[in-house]
C-alpha positions as CSV (number, residue, x, y, z in Angstrom):
1,X,-1.6,6.6,12.1
2,X,-1.9,5.6,15.8
3,X,1.6,5.9,17.2
4,X,3.2,7.1,20.3
5,X,5.6,6.0,23.0
6,X,5.2,7.7,26.3
7,X,2.1,9.8,25.9
8,X,-0.5,7.1,26.7
9,X,-0.4,3.9,28.6
10,X,-2.8,2.1,26.3
11,X,-4.2,2.2,22.8
12,X,-7.7,2.8,24.3
13,X,-6.5,6.0,26.0
14,X,-4.7,7.1,22.9
15,X,-7.8,6.6,20.7
16,X,-10.1,8.4,23.2
17,X,-7.8,11.4,23.3
18,X,-7.4,11.4,19.5
19,X,-11.2,11.4,18.9
20,X,-11.9,13.9,21.6
21,X,-9.3,16.5,20.5
22,X,-10.2,16.3,16.9
23,X,-13.9,16.1,17.6
24,X,-14.3,12.9,15.7
25,X,-17.0,10.3,16.3
26,X,-14.9,7.5,14.9
27,X,-11.4,6.9,13.4
28,X,-12.8,6.8,9.9
29,X,-14.2,9.8,7.9
30,X,-16.3,10.4,4.8
31,X,-16.7,13.7,3.0
32,X,-18.6,14.5,-0.2
33,X,-16.4,17.2,-1.9
34,X,-18.3,17.4,-5.2
35,X,-21.3,15.8,-6.9
36,X,-21.0,12.1,-6.2
37,X,-17.4,12.4,-5.3
38,X,-16.3,11.1,-1.8
39,X,-13.2,11.3,0.2
40,X,-13.0,8.3,2.6
41,X,-10.3,7.8,5.3
42,X,-9.6,4.8,7.5
43,X,-7.6,5.1,10.7
44,X,-5.3,2.6,12.4
45,X,-6.4,1.6,15.9
46,X,-3.6,-0.7,17.2
47,X,-0.1,0.2,18.3
48,X,0.9,-0.9,21.8
49,X,-1.4,-4.0,21.6
50,X,-0.1,-5.2,18.2
51,X,0.4,-9.0,18.1
52,X,3.6,-9.0,16.2
53,X,5.0,-5.5,15.4
54,X,3.8,-2.1,16.5
55,X,4.4,-0.7,13.1
56,X,1.8,-2.9,11.4
57,X,-1.1,-0.6,10.4
58,X,-4.3,-2.2,11.6
59,X,-7.8,-1.3,10.5
60,X,-10.3,-2.8,12.9
61,X,-13.2,-5.0,11.9
62,X,-15.8,-2.3,12.6
63,X,-14.1,0.1,10.2
64,X,-13.6,-2.5,7.6
65,X,-17.3,-3.4,7.7
66,X,-18.2,0.3,7.5
67,X,-15.9,0.7,4.5
68,X,-17.4,-2.3,2.7
69,X,-20.9,-0.9,3.3
70,X,-19.9,2.5,2.1
71,X,-18.6,1.3,-1.3
72,X,-21.6,-1.0,-1.7
73,X,-24.0,2.0,-1.3
74,X,-22.1,4.2,-3.8
75,X,-21.9,2.2,-7.1
76,X,-19.9,3.3,-10.0
77,X,-22.8,2.6,-12.3
78,X,-24.6,5.5,-10.6
79,X,-21.6,7.8,-11.1
80,X,-20.0,7.6,-7.7
81,X,-16.3,8.1,-7.4
82,X,-14.4,7.4,-4.1
83,X,-10.9,8.5,-3.1
84,X,-9.4,6.5,-0.2
85,X,-6.8,7.6,2.3
86,X,-4.9,5.3,4.7
87,X,-1.5,5.3,6.4
88,X,-0.3,2.1,4.7
89,X,-1.4,0.7,1.4
90,X,-3.4,-2.6,0.9
91,X,-1.6,-5.7,-0.4
92,X,-2.0,-5.9,-4.1
93,X,-1.5,-2.2,-4.7
94,X,1.8,-2.8,-6.4
95,X,3.6,0.1,-4.8
96,X,7.3,0.0,-4.0
97,X,8.2,-1.4,-0.6
98,X,11.5,-1.9,1.3
99,X,12.0,-5.6,1.4
100,X,14.8,-5.3,4.0
101,X,12.6,-3.2,6.3
102,X,8.8,-3.6,5.9
103,X,8.7,-7.2,4.6
104,X,11.1,-8.4,7.2
105,X,9.2,-6.5,9.9
106,X,5.8,-7.7,8.7
107,X,4.3,-4.3,8.3
108,X,4.1,-3.5,4.6
109,X,0.3,-3.7,4.1
110,X,-2.9,-2.8,5.9
111,X,-3.6,-5.6,8.4
112,X,-0.4,-7.3,7.2
113,X,-0.8,-10.3,9.5
114,X,-4.6,-10.3,9.5
115,X,-5.2,-13.3,7.1
116,X,-8.6,-12.7,5.4
117,X,-8.7,-9.1,6.4
118,X,-5.3,-8.5,4.7
119,X,-6.8,-9.5,1.4
120,X,-10.2,-7.9,2.0
121,X,-9.1,-4.4,0.9
122,X,-7.9,-5.4,-2.6
123,X,-10.9,-7.7,-3.0
124,X,-13.2,-4.7,-2.4
125,X,-11.2,-2.6,-4.9
126,X,-11.6,-5.3,-7.5
127,X,-15.3,-5.7,-6.8
128,X,-16.4,-2.1,-6.4
129,X,-15.3,0.0,-9.3
130,X,-16.4,3.2,-7.6
131,X,-13.0,3.2,-5.8
132,X,-10.9,5.4,-8.2
133,X,-7.8,6.2,-6.2
134,X,-6.1,5.2,-3.0
135,X,-3.4,7.4,-1.3
136,X,-1.0,6.1,1.4
137,X,2.3,6.8,3.0
138,X,4.1,4.6,5.6
139,X,7.2,3.8,3.6
140,X,8.8,7.2,3.9
141,X,9.8,7.0,0.2
142,X,9.7,9.7,-2.4
143,X,7.4,10.0,-5.4
144,X,10.0,9.9,-8.2
145,X,9.7,6.2,-8.9
146,X,7.4,4.7,-11.5
147,X,6.0,2.3,-8.9
148,X,5.1,5.1,-6.6
149,X,2.0,5.2,-8.7
150,X,0.2,2.1,-10.1
151,X,-2.6,2.1,-12.6
152,X,-5.8,0.0,-12.4
153,X,-5.1,-2.9,-14.7
154,X,-2.3,-5.2,-15.7
155,X,-2.0,-7.6,-18.7
156,X,-4.1,-10.7,-18.1
157,X,-1.2,-13.1,-18.3
158,X,0.5,-11.3,-15.3
159,X,-2.3,-11.9,-12.8
160,X,-6.0,-11.6,-11.9
161,X,-7.8,-9.1,-14.2
162,X,-8.6,-6.4,-13.4
163,X,-5.9,-6.8,-10.7
164,X,-6.6,-3.3,-9.2
165,X,-10.1,-2.7,-10.3
166,X,-10.6,0.9,-11.3
167,X,-8.2,2.2,-8.7
168,X,-5.0,4.1,-9.0
169,X,-2.7,3.7,-6.0
170,X,-0.3,6.5,-5.1
171,X,2.5,6.5,-2.6
172,X,2.9,9.7,-0.5
173,X,6.3,10.9,0.7
174,X,7.2,13.0,3.8
175,X,7.5,16.7,4.2
176,X,9.8,17.0,7.3
177,X,13.6,16.8,7.2
178,X,15.0,13.7,9.0
179,X,12.0,11.4,8.2
180,X,12.8,10.5,4.6
181,X,14.5,7.3,3.7
182,X,15.7,8.6,0.3
183,X,16.2,12.4,1.1
184,X,13.0,13.3,-0.8
185,X,10.6,15.7,0.9
186,X,7.4,15.6,-1.1
187,X,3.6,15.5,-0.8
188,X,0.8,14.8,-3.2
189,X,-1.7,17.2,-4.8
190,X,-4.9,15.8,-6.3
191,X,-6.6,17.9,-8.9
192,X,-10.0,17.0,-10.5
193,X,-11.0,18.0,-14.0
194,X,-13.9,17.4,-16.3
195,X,-12.3,14.2,-17.7
196,X,-10.9,12.6,-14.5
197,X,-8.1,13.8,-12.2
198,X,-4.4,14.5,-12.0
199,X,-1.9,13.4,-9.4
200,X,0.9,15.8,-8.7
201,X,4.0,16.1,-6.6
202,X,4.7,19.1,-4.4
203,X,8.5,19.3,-3.9
204,X,9.3,20.9,-0.5
205,X,13.0,21.0,-1.3
206,X,12.3,23.2,-4.3
207,X,10.1,25.9,-2.9
208,X,6.9,23.9,-3.2
209,X,7.2,23.4,-7.0
210,X,4.4,21.4,-8.4
211,X,5.0,18.6,-10.9
212,X,2.4,16.6,-12.8
213,X,2.9,12.9,-12.2
214,X,0.0,11.2,-13.8
215,X,-3.3,12.0,-15.6
216,X,-6.2,9.7,-15.2
217,X,-9.2,9.9,-17.6
218,X,-12.5,8.2,-17.2
219,X,-13.8,6.4,-20.3
220,X,-16.9,5.0,-18.5
221,X,-17.9,4.0,-15.0
222,X,-15.6,1.0,-15.0
223,X,-12.6,1.9,-17.1
224,X,-9.9,4.5,-16.7
225,X,-6.8,5.4,-18.8
226,X,-3.7,6.5,-16.8
227,X,-0.7,8.2,-18.3
228,X,2.6,8.9,-16.6
229,X,3.7,12.5,-17.0
230,X,7.5,12.1,-16.4
231,X,10.3,9.6,-16.9
232,X,10.9,7.0,-14.1
233,X,13.7,8.1,-11.7
234,X,15.6,5.7,-9.5
235,X,18.0,5.8,-6.6
236,X,21.5,6.9,-7.2
237,X,23.2,5.1,-4.3
238,X,24.2,1.6,-3.5
239,X,23.6,2.1,0.3
240,X,19.9,2.5,0.3
241,X,18.2,-0.6,-0.9
242,X,19.5,-3.8,-2.4
243,X,17.3,-6.5,-3.8
244,X,18.8,-9.4,-5.6
245,X,16.6,-11.2,-8.2
246,X,17.3,-14.9,-8.6
247,X,18.7,-15.9,-12.0
248,X,19.2,-19.2,-13.7
249,X,21.9,-21.2,-12.1
250,X,21.2,-19.9,-8.6
251,X,18.6,-22.5,-7.7
252,X,19.2,-25.6,-5.7
253,X,17.1,-28.1,-3.8
254,X,16.5,-28.9,-0.2
255,X,17.8,-32.2,1.3
256,X,15.6,-33.3,4.3
257,X,16.6,-35.7,7.0
258,X,14.4,-38.5,8.3
259,X,12.4,-36.0,10.6
260,X,11.6,-33.7,7.7
261,X,14.2,-31.0,8.7
262,X,16.6,-29.4,6.3
263,X,19.7,-31.5,6.2
264,X,21.9,-29.8,3.6
265,X,21.7,-26.9,1.3
266,X,24.2,-26.0,-1.4
267,X,24.1,-22.6,-3.2
268,X,22.4,-19.4,-2.1
269,X,18.9,-20.0,-3.5
270,X,16.6,-22.9,-2.9
271,X,13.9,-24.2,-5.3
272,X,11.1,-21.8,-5.8
273,X,7.7,-23.3,-5.5
274,X,4.3,-21.6,-6.1
275,X,4.2,-20.1,-2.7
276,X,7.7,-20.0,-1.4
277,X,11.2,-18.8,-2.2
278,X,14.1,-19.5,0.2
279,X,17.3,-17.6,0.4
280,X,19.8,-19.1,2.9
281,X,17.9,-19.3,6.2
282,X,15.1,-16.9,5.1
283,X,11.7,-18.0,3.8
284,X,9.9,-15.5,1.7
285,X,6.1,-16.0,1.8
286,X,4.2,-14.2,-1.0
287,X,0.5,-13.6,-1.0
288,X,-1.0,-15.5,-4.0
289,X,-4.1,-13.2,-3.9
290,X,-2.2,-9.9,-3.6
291,X,0.8,-11.0,-5.8
292,X,3.1,-9.3,-3.3
293,X,5.6,-10.2,-0.6
294,X,3.8,-10.8,2.7
295,X,6.3,-12.4,5.1
296,X,9.8,-13.5,5.8
């Protein structure tokens, strides 16, 4: 993640120092850690020059083209397996987000305000089944929730199938005190085996205890079976995150004046169309491709 306040005057200076100090030729990386098994990382390159919010995680066009070329050249049909690492997740991952923070601020997803590039990541996941897992952080949330890990497919009636290709998405928490939004201090452990791989949690508040979270088994090059290893845990406080789901009886319609502006609104919720849901003076704009909130 490319962040900093006073260290550098420009993103260009920041990137140059980052690459030089770490002896990296580019923000991205690729490592073959086992036979036909790749680790691929993409690095954010915009902070001070962000168009809307500095906390939007931006992957530049050059990296995105490199990533597409990489997955094209390593097809699942030939046995390739790719594990991806980014600061933020792509839209369509289905991971838990903070509506009152990341959606409002427009920084939930990779290239959140990037239009076609916002959708490009999940489109590549759906097309190239060599992408087996994608790890990200950004939200500073723990790993105890069921939607801190999402499995490849969903029922056909719930959206595009396969909605997440062959990819398991995993949220990664934080290790340091004072940076967690829910008091969890955790990190991920990825363990491969002869049948697939396991995703675990390392609990830094409990002496580094390791907990198995999910087991993913390969059935063939294009299909995986994921199993959660523990019960879903949720937050035990009313002060952290509140999300109200509209229920029948909440809805109402917009009255427009002669100029097309909102004239009168009665009730908290306005009529939900295919692409919009209004609450008071707030417009929620979901992504129809990613099936996720994209803007407010």
